[in-house]
N, C-alpha and C positions, 0 to 999 in steps of 0.2 A: 543643521540649518537653522534651528531655533535659536541657538547661541549666537551665532553670526548676525541673524536678523535682529536681536536683542541688542548686541552691541552697536550695530549700525543705527538703531533707534536711539540710543543714548548718544551717539556721536552727532546725529541730525539734530537732536533736541538742544544740545550744547551749542551747535552752529547757529541754530535758530535764536538762542538767547543772546549770543554775541552780536547777531544781525540786528536784534531788536534793540539792544544796549547803545548800539553805534548809531542807528538811524532812527530809533523810536517809531518804527513801524511794526508793530507787533503782530497783527493780523496778517500782513504780507510775509513776515519772516516765518510764521508757523503754517501758513498755507503752502509756502515754498517746501518747506520740511515735510509736510504731509504728502504733498504730490511726489516728492522723491522717493520717500519711504514706500508709498504704493507701487511706484515703478519698479523699485528694487524688489519688493516682494513678488510681484508678477513675474519678473525675470527669473528669480531664483525658484520659485515654485513651478514654472513652465520647465526650467532645465532640470530640475529633479524629476518631474514626471517623465521627461524624455530619457533621461539616464536609467531610470528606474525600469521603463518599458524595454530598453535595449538589453539590460543585463538580467532581465527576469528569467527564471527557470520556470517553464510551462508547469502549472499544477501546483507551484509552490507558494503562490501569493493568494492570501484569503480574500475573499470578496470578488473575484473575477471569475 
């Protein structure tokens, strides 16, 4: 998931740069990219926690 999120971050940053060059609204472009990045991260982390809890073998996960 770290690779996917990193690629997503690069894509969002590129899109924010494109929006900024087109509209000259730097703050708005990067704020929108940041909000989208945070939302994507929350969804991915939550999904991974659910998947991990469903496929976990009792006694095999450290820290629980």
